[in-house]
N, C-alpha and C positions, 0 to 999 in steps of 0.2 A: 343752382342759384334761384333766389326769389325773382319775381317779376321786376322789382325795383333794382336789384343787383344786376340783372341782365341788361336793363335799360342803361344803367350807368356804364357797364362794360362796353356795350355797343357804341355809345357816344364817345367813349375813351379811345377805342381801338379801330373803329370802322367809320368811314366817311358817310356811307349810306347803306342801308340794308332793307330789302323789300321782298315780300312773298306775294306773287300775283298769279292768278289763273290766266293762262294764255292758250291760244290754239293756232294751228297752222294747217292750211288746206294744201296738200301736196298736189303738184301738177295743175294748180289753178282749178281744182274740181269743187264746184259749189255744193255738191251733194254730200260731202264727207269732210271731216277734219280730224286732226290729231290733238286731243286735249292734253295739256301739261300744266305744271306749276313751275313758274320761273322764280328761282331764288337769285336775286341780283344784288351784287355787293361791289362797292367801290372802296378800295383800301390801299394804303401805302404798302410798297413792296416789303418793307421791314416788318409789317404787322400781319402778313398773310397767315402765318401759323395760328396766331391768336384768333383771327377771323374764322378760320376753319374750325377751331375748337368751339367757338360760340355757335356757329351754324350747326355743327353736329349736335350740340346739346338741344338747340331749339327744335331741330327736325325729329330727333329720336326720343328725347326725354321730357317733352312738354307734358305737364299734368293739367288736365282740364277741370277747373274748379268752378262750380256753378255761381258761387258768390263773386268771383273775380270776372267771370264772363258777363254778368248782368250789366255793370256800368259800361263795358265796351259795347255791348249790344245797344244800350240806350243811346250812346253817342253815335253809333252807326245809323240807327233809325233817324235820329235828328239830322245827321248829315244828308241822308237820302231825301228827307222831306224838304230840307232847305234847297238842295241841289235841284230837285224836281221843279221847284218854283223859279229858281234863278237861271238854270241851264236846261230847260225843258226840251230844247231842240235835240240834245244828245239822247235823251230818253225816247223821244218821238222817233228819231232815226233808228234807234236800237229796236223798237217794236217793229218798224217796217223791215229792217234787215233780217229779223228773225222769221220773216215770212218769205225770205229769198234764198237763204243759204244756211248750211250747217254751222259755219263760222258765226253767223248772226244769232242762231239759236244758243250756242254756247255762251256768247257774250251777254245775251239777254238774261240767261239763267245765273250767271256768275257776277254780273256787274250792272244789270239793267233794271228796268221797272219791276220785272217779275222777282228779281233778287230782293229789291227793296220791300216789296209786298210780303215776301216770306219773312224778312226780318221783323216787319211790323206784327205779323201773326205770331211769331215766336215770343216777342215782347208781351203781347196781349195775353198769352196763355203760357207764360214762362214756366211756372212751377210744374205744370203737367207735361210739358214737351221737352224740357232741357235734359232730362235723364236719357231719353232716346237719342237726342242730338249728340250728347257726349259719347254715347256708345258708338255712334257713327264716326265721330271725330277720331276716337281711339282706333277704330278699324281702319280708317283712311290713313292715319299716321303710320300704322304698322305695315300697311301694304303699299303705300305710295313711295315712301322714302327708303328705297332699297337700291343697292348698287347696280342691279341689272336694268333698272329704269333710268339711271343717271346719264346725263350728257353734260359735259363741262365745256364752256367757251371762255377764253381768256384773251385779253389784249396784250399781255406781257409775253415777250419772247424768252426762250431759254429755260429757266427753272420750272420744272414740272413736279418736283417732289411733293409740294403742297397739294397738288391735284390728286396724286395717288394716295396721299394721307386722307383726303376727304373720301375718296372711293373706298379705300380699305376700311374706313370707320363704319360703313353702312353694311348691313347684312345683304348678301347677294340676292337671295330670293329667286323667284321664277317669274319672269314677265315677258310678254310678247307685245311690242308696241303695235297698235292697230289704228286704222282710220275708223271713226265712229260716224254712223249715219243717223244723226239726230233728226227726228221728225220736225218738220217746219210747223210754226204756229198756223192755226187756221187762217185762211185768207179772208180778211174783212177790213173794213174801215173803222177806225176807233176814235173815240174822244175820251180824254182823261181829264177829270175835273180837278182844278187847283184853285186856291184862293188868289185874289189879285185881279188886276185889270188887263194884263198882257197875255198873249198866247204864243204858241210855238207850233209850227206846221212842218210835216215831213211827208214826202212821197217818194217811193223807190221802185226800181225795176231791175230785173236781171236780163241782160242781153244774151243772145244765143252763144256768144263767145267774146272773150276779151280782145280788145283792139287798142293798140298803143295810142291811137288818135284820141281816145277818151280823155287823156290828160290835157291835151291842148283844148279840146272842146269844153271841158269843165272850167278851165281857166278863163276862156273867152266868155262863157255864159255867166260865170260868177261875177266878173269885173265889168261886164257891159250890160247884158240883158237883165239879169236878175238884180244887179245893183240899181239900175234905173227904175225897173218896174216895181220891185218889192221894197227896196230901201228908200229911194228918193220919192217915188210917187205913193207908195203904200205906207210909208212911215215906220217900217220895221227898223230895229237897231242893227240887224245883220241878216245876211242871206248867203246862200252858196249852193253848189252842187258838187258832190264828191264821186269819184269813180275808183274802183279797185281792180286787182288782177283777176278777180273771178268773173268780171263782166257786170258786176253790180254797180248801180248808180242811184244816189240818194240826194234829192233836193230838199232844202230846209229853209225855214225863216226863224229869226231869233227876236224875242220880245216884240211881237208883231201885233199891232192893233187890229189888223184886218187879214186874218189867215185865208179867207176866201179869195182875196186878191192874189195871195201867194200861189194858191192852187191854180188860179187862172194863168198866172205867169208860167208855172211849170208846164201847163198843158200847151202853151204856145211857143215852146222852145223850138220846135221844128219849123214853124212859120218864120220865126226870127232868123234862123240859120239859112233858110231858103232865100229870104230877102237879101241877106248879106252875100250869099253866093251869086245872086243875080247882079249885085253891085261889084262883084269881084273884089271884095274887101281884102286889104293887105293885113295879114294876121302875123306878121313877123314878130311884133312885140309880144304877142300872146304865146308864140312858140318859145321865145326866149324865157318868158315868165314861167311857162309850164316846165321847161327843162330845169330851171332854177328850183322850182317847187319840189320836183322829184329827186333832186340831187343836192340837198342841203349840206352845209358843213357839219360834220358829225363829231361829237365828243367821243371819248373812249367808251362811255356807257352806251351812247346811241349806236356806235359801230357794232357792239355786241348784239343789240336788239335787232338791228337791220340784218346783220349776218345770219343770226339764227333764223329769221323769217325766210331768208333766201335758201338756207341749207335745208330746213325742214320742208319748205315749199317746193324744193327741187327746181329752183329758178337758176339756171346756169348763167355764166358770164356771157356766153354766146347769145343767149336769149335776151339778156339785158342790152347788149350792143345792138341787136336787131331792133329792139323796141326804141332805143335812142335814135337810131337812124330813121325809123319810121316817123317819130315825133318831129325830127328836124325837117323832114320832107313834107310835113302836113300842108294841105291846101284847103281853102275855104270850101271847095267843091267836095272834098272828102269828108269834111265836117258836116256839110249839108246832107250827104248820104247817110252818115251815122246819126245825124239828128232826126232824119225821117224814121229810122229804125227805132230811135229812142222815143219819139212822139207816139208811134204806134203802140209801143209797149206801155207807155205812160197812161194810156186810156184805161187800162185795167190794173194799174199798179196800186198796191195797198197804200192807204193814207192813215196818218195818225196826227190828231190835233190835240194839243195840251193847252187848256185854258179855262177861264171861268165858265160856270154852267150856262149863263145867259148867252155867251158867245157860241158855245157848242150847240145850243138849241136853235140858233139862227142858221146853222149849217146842216140842217137835216136833209138837204138835197144830196149831201154826200153819203147819206144812209149810215151814219155813225152809230156804232155800238158804244154806249156811254159807260165808262168805268168810273165809279165814284171816287172821291178823294181818298177815303180810307174806309174800306168795308168793315162791317162788324165781324165778319169771319172770312178767313182765307184758307182754302184747302192747302195743306203743306206737303201733300204727297207729290 
């Protein structure tokens, strides 16, 4: 089928279809990750076979045409540059996380600032580079999409014939799934220049080990300390701090007129928690909020995504129950102890500020390495 025909058939028979690079860190190990491509499809039961046929064709028979790739590339570059300006906090957090874990490196190179810069460099030198890129794409297509690499997750009980149809349609090949030890980005503080008047700030750390109290602590910090210091007093449109199962924690500000104020608030998290511990603050509402945040109502599509993360990450039901009990029993004194550990790590945590050149120049006390808005040349290797 042509591209137009495929688009029509997908819209006719499939509710949604996406192809996304993902990764999973088994056993909550920040030093390694399993890279994968997730093909996600939502389809009526009566249309499963048609969906399988279309997915087979896309995975195995896609022809890479330089003339057809170019408009898609231009759209991707435009999307990247617009999103960098409108949602810079996500890119700033991505740069920080790529200095903390293999998961972060993978995400940075497949969907972050580095990925966007590579797209820009390809567009700028398209005629000279696209031939080599197409050769790589053909190689990846022939080696990635084989039966021995395939894992299928489905929310429907009973009928599995369509799954075997998909598996049998792919050449088996020879593959050994392995964890990859991606080298971290060099540790440094960065400033990325964008047009406009607003900035985005991010700072992250990797704690020695994951602790389920992280989720209660981040909920409290987001909706009390950071909300008041960064959003109310600092004038930012948004702020927060996230924690993950690797022990990573990233604080950020969104559309922030004063990113230096945000960094100051991040640095004083430990003092705030210690003060609240001395007051014996009641954190019941924050425990309830944190439990709700990590246990949202899931659609069938979301259940697949969450279940895959648990399975590939080897997170057992028993571990989840233990973490839930730990969260339910959280005290402000335990959060104070964790906050002291976080504050110590924050002293040397990497920083990324995305904003106008003038604002970045004001923040040279942070020893920022400035990356221009769009360099004339980017090494694509």
